[in-house]
C-alpha positions as CSV (number, residue, x, y, z in Angstrom):
1,M,-114.3,-22.3,73.6
2,N,-110.7,-21.7,74.5
3,D,-108.8,-18.4,74.1
4,Q,-107.2,-19.5,70.8
5,E,-110.3,-20.9,69.2
6,T,-112.2,-18.6,66.8
7,F,-116.0,-18.3,66.6
8,E,-115.8,-20.1,63.3
9,D,-113.8,-22.9,64.8
10,H,-116.2,-23.3,67.7
11,A,-119.2,-23.3,65.4
12,L,-117.7,-26.0,63.2
13,R,-116.9,-28.1,66.2
14,L,-120.4,-27.8,67.5
15,V,-121.9,-28.9,64.1
16,T,-119.5,-31.8,63.8
17,E,-120.2,-33.0,67.3
18,R,-124.0,-32.4,67.5
19,F,-125.0,-33.0,63.9
20,P,-122.6,-35.4,62.2
21,H,-125.4,-36.2,59.7
22,A,-125.7,-32.5,58.5
23,V,-125.4,-31.9,54.8
24,G,-124.3,-28.3,55.3
25,A,-123.9,-25.5,57.8
26,L,-122.8,-21.9,58.1
27,L,-122.2,-19.3,60.8
28,G,-124.1,-16.0,60.7
29,G,-124.9,-13.1,62.9
30,S,-122.4,-10.9,64.8
31,A,-119.8,-13.7,65.0
32,A,-119.6,-13.8,61.2
33,Q,-119.6,-10.1,60.7
34,G,-116.8,-9.1,63.1
35,R,-119.3,-7.5,65.6
36,A,-119.3,-10.2,68.2
37,T,-118.6,-9.4,71.9
38,P,-117.0,-11.9,74.3
39,T,-120.5,-13.1,75.3
40,S,-122.2,-13.1,71.8
41,D,-124.1,-16.2,71.0
42,L,-123.5,-18.2,67.8
43,D,-126.1,-18.1,65.1
44,I,-125.7,-21.3,63.1
45,A,-127.8,-22.5,60.2
46,V,-127.7,-26.3,59.7
47,L,-129.1,-28.1,56.7
48,L,-130.3,-31.5,57.5
49,P,-131.3,-34.5,55.4
50,D,-135.0,-34.8,54.6
51,S,-135.4,-37.7,57.1
52,D,-134.8,-35.2,59.9
53,T,-137.1,-32.4,61.2
54,S,-136.9,-28.6,60.8
55,R,-136.8,-26.7,64.0
56,R,-135.1,-24.0,66.0
57,E,-133.0,-24.8,69.1
58,V,-131.0,-22.8,71.6
59,I,-128.3,-24.8,73.3
60,R,-125.1,-24.1,75.3
61,H,-122.0,-25.6,73.9
62,D,-118.8,-25.4,75.9
63,G,-120.1,-22.4,77.8
64,R,-121.4,-20.4,74.9
65,L,-125.0,-20.0,73.8
66,A,-125.8,-21.1,70.3
67,E,-129.0,-20.4,68.4
68,L,-129.5,-23.1,65.8
69,F,-131.7,-22.8,62.7
70,L,-132.2,-26.3,61.6
71,H,-133.9,-27.0,58.3
72,T,-134.3,-30.0,56.0
73,V,-133.3,-29.3,52.4
74,A,-136.9,-30.0,51.3
75,D,-138.3,-27.4,53.8
76,I,-136.1,-24.5,52.7
77,P,-138.4,-23.1,50.0
78,E,-141.4,-23.0,52.2
79,F,-139.4,-21.6,55.1
80,F,-137.9,-18.8,53.0
81,A,-141.4,-17.8,51.8
82,W,-142.5,-17.6,55.4
83,D,-139.4,-15.6,56.4
84,R,-140.0,-13.2,53.5
85,A,-143.7,-12.7,54.5
86,R,-142.5,-11.4,57.9
87,R,-140.5,-8.7,56.1
88,R,-137.5,-9.3,58.3
89,G,-135.7,-12.1,56.4
90,T,-133.8,-13.3,59.4
91,V,-132.6,-16.6,58.0
92,L,-132.5,-15.3,54.5
93,F,-129.8,-12.9,55.5
94,L,-128.1,-15.6,57.5
95,Y,-127.6,-17.6,54.4
96,D,-126.7,-14.6,52.3
97,Q,-124.0,-13.3,54.7
98,G,-122.9,-16.3,56.7
99,L,-119.5,-18.0,56.7
100,M,-119.5,-21.4,55.2
101,L,-118.7,-24.2,57.7
102,I,-119.4,-27.4,55.7
103,D,-120.9,-28.0,52.3
104,P,-119.8,-31.4,51.0
105,H,-122.6,-31.7,48.4
106,G,-123.2,-28.1,47.5
107,H,-126.5,-27.8,49.4
108,V,-125.4,-24.6,51.2
109,A,-124.2,-22.9,48.0
110,R,-127.5,-23.7,46.3
111,T,-129.5,-22.5,49.3
112,R,-127.5,-19.3,49.5
113,E,-128.3,-18.6,45.8
114,R,-132.0,-19.2,46.6
115,A,-131.8,-16.9,49.6
116,R,-130.2,-14.1,47.5
117,A,-132.8,-14.4,44.9
118,V,-135.6,-14.0,47.5
119,I,-133.7,-11.1,49.1
120,A,-133.4,-9.4,45.7
121,T,-137.2,-9.5,45.3
122,G,-137.6,-7.5,48.5
123,P,-140.2,-8.0,51.2
124,P,-143.8,-8.1,50.2
125,P,-145.5,-4.6,50.0
126,L,-148.1,-3.7,52.5
127,T,-151.7,-4.0,51.5
128,P,-153.9,-0.8,51.4
129,A,-155.6,-2.0,54.6
130,E,-152.2,-2.5,56.3
131,W,-151.1,1.0,55.2
132,E,-154.3,2.5,56.6
133,R,-154.0,0.6,59.9
134,G,-150.3,1.7,60.2
135,R,-151.2,5.3,59.7
136,Y,-154.0,5.1,62.3
137,V,-151.9,3.3,64.9
138,L,-148.9,5.7,64.4
139,T,-151.3,8.6,64.7
140,C,-152.6,7.3,68.0
141,Y,-149.0,6.9,69.3
142,L,-148.2,10.5,68.1
143,D,-151.2,12.0,69.9
144,D,-150.6,10.1,73.1
145,L,-146.9,10.9,73.1
146,S,-147.7,14.6,72.6
147,D,-150.2,14.6,75.4
148,T,-148.4,12.5,78.1
149,P,-146.8,14.7,80.7
150,P,-143.1,14.0,81.5
151,A,-144.1,13.0,85.0
152,N,-145.7,9.9,83.6
153,R,-142.3,8.4,82.6
154,Y,-143.4,4.8,82.3
155,E,-146.2,5.7,79.9
156,Q,-144.0,8.2,78.0
157,L,-141.2,5.6,77.5
158,S,-143.7,2.9,76.4
159,L,-145.3,5.2,73.9
160,A,-141.9,6.2,72.5
161,D,-140.9,2.6,72.1
162,H,-144.1,1.6,70.3
163,A,-144.0,4.7,68.1
164,L,-140.4,3.9,67.0
165,R,-141.3,0.3,66.1
166,E,-144.4,1.3,64.1
167,A,-142.6,4.2,62.4
168,A,-139.7,2.0,61.4
169,H,-142.1,-0.6,60.1
170,L,-143.8,2.0,57.9
171,V,-140.6,3.7,56.7
172,T,-138.9,0.5,55.6
173,A,-142.1,-0.6,53.9
174,Y,-142.3,2.7,52.1
175,H,-138.9,2.2,50.7
176,G,-139.5,-1.5,49.9
177,A,-136.8,-2.4,52.4
178,W,-136.4,-5.1,54.9
179,T,-137.2,-4.3,58.5
180,G,-135.9,-5.7,61.8
181,I,-136.4,-6.1,65.5
182,G,-134.0,-5.6,68.4
183,K,-130.6,-4.3,67.4
184,W,-131.5,-4.8,63.7
185,L,-134.3,-2.2,63.9
186,P,-132.0,0.8,63.9
187,R,-129.6,-0.9,61.4
188,R,-132.3,-1.6,58.9
189,L,-134.1,1.8,59.5
190,L,-130.9,3.8,59.0
191,S,-130.1,1.8,55.9
192,A,-133.6,2.4,54.4
193,D,-133.9,6.1,55.2
194,P,-130.8,7.7,56.8
195,A,-132.4,11.1,57.4
196,R,-135.8,10.1,58.8
197,G,-134.2,7.1,60.6
198,R,-131.8,9.3,62.4
199,A,-134.5,11.7,63.3
200,L,-136.6,8.9,64.8
201,L,-133.7,7.4,66.7
202,D,-132.4,10.7,68.0
203,G,-136.0,11.6,69.0
204,H,-136.4,8.3,70.8
205,Q,-133.1,8.9,72.7
206,T,-134.2,12.4,73.7
207,V,-137.4,11.0,75.2
208,A,-135.3,8.5,77.2
209,E,-132.6,10.9,78.4
210,H,-134.5,14.2,78.8
211,A,-138.2,13.3,79.0
212,D,-138.7,15.6,76.0
213,P,-141.0,14.1,73.4
214,M,-141.0,17.0,70.9
215,P,-138.1,15.9,68.6
216,M,-139.7,12.5,68.3
217,V,-143.2,14.0,67.7
218,I,-141.7,16.0,64.9
219,A,-140.0,12.9,63.5
220,V,-143.1,10.8,63.6
221,Q,-145.1,13.5,61.9
222,Q,-142.6,13.5,59.1
223,V,-143.1,9.8,58.7
224,L,-146.9,10.3,58.6
225,D,-146.5,13.1,56.0
226,L,-144.5,10.6,53.9
227,I,-147.3,8.0,53.8
228,G,-150.4,10.2,53.5
229,G,-150.7,12.1,56.7
230,A,-152.2,11.5,60.1
231,L,-155.4,9.3,60.2
232,R,-158.0,9.8,62.9
233,E,-161.7,10.1,62.2
234,G,-162.9,8.1,59.2
235,Y,-160.7,5.1,59.9
236,T,-162.6,1.8,59.7
237,Q,-161.3,-1.7,60.3
238,R,-163.2,-4.8,59.4
239,W,-163.1,-7.7,61.9
240,D,-163.2,-11.0,60.2
241,I,-164.2,-13.4,63.0
């Protein structure tokens, strides 16, 4: 990629060179949203004819990493159902928010409308068993985080990380919102519940910077209060082997 070439230009050139048989493509992620850094990768969705194979590839093209989401047209409905079941909707949002690169036959436009319809239904709700397990797991992290002395920094930081992920999972589920991982965890958490999300993230940062777990303990307790309270004795999990 040269200094004058945009991310969109580079993505289009990649698709044209690597997938001349593609029936559609778009650029998503940070590069499409104006959040890209000089070293950001390219998230590209490519629609392929049904004679090809759906897959995910990571390549380097002219010095820049590119993560490719390759799907045949026929596989899209099944893949979107799988993506929704994860409650993150990674590729659903790529089609919803991405920049069109090529669409000679209207496949991308139709796939985008399908993605938006799935997004509008929201992620699947948690089952009663999943809610109960989430409460129990988050309670365990709460108790351990409260009891771990600041001298045990490795354990304290690990507990704070796990508590944040579990709490974010439950808060987004409570609001019927999509969740995320990595940099998308705080974005989706704050979007779903600004007040509780900020308390969790600020609490997590306080653990990291000052070895003080109490703000996060309070924030986690607030999440538990939202979903039925802490769960310790009386919890039962069936193991289907």
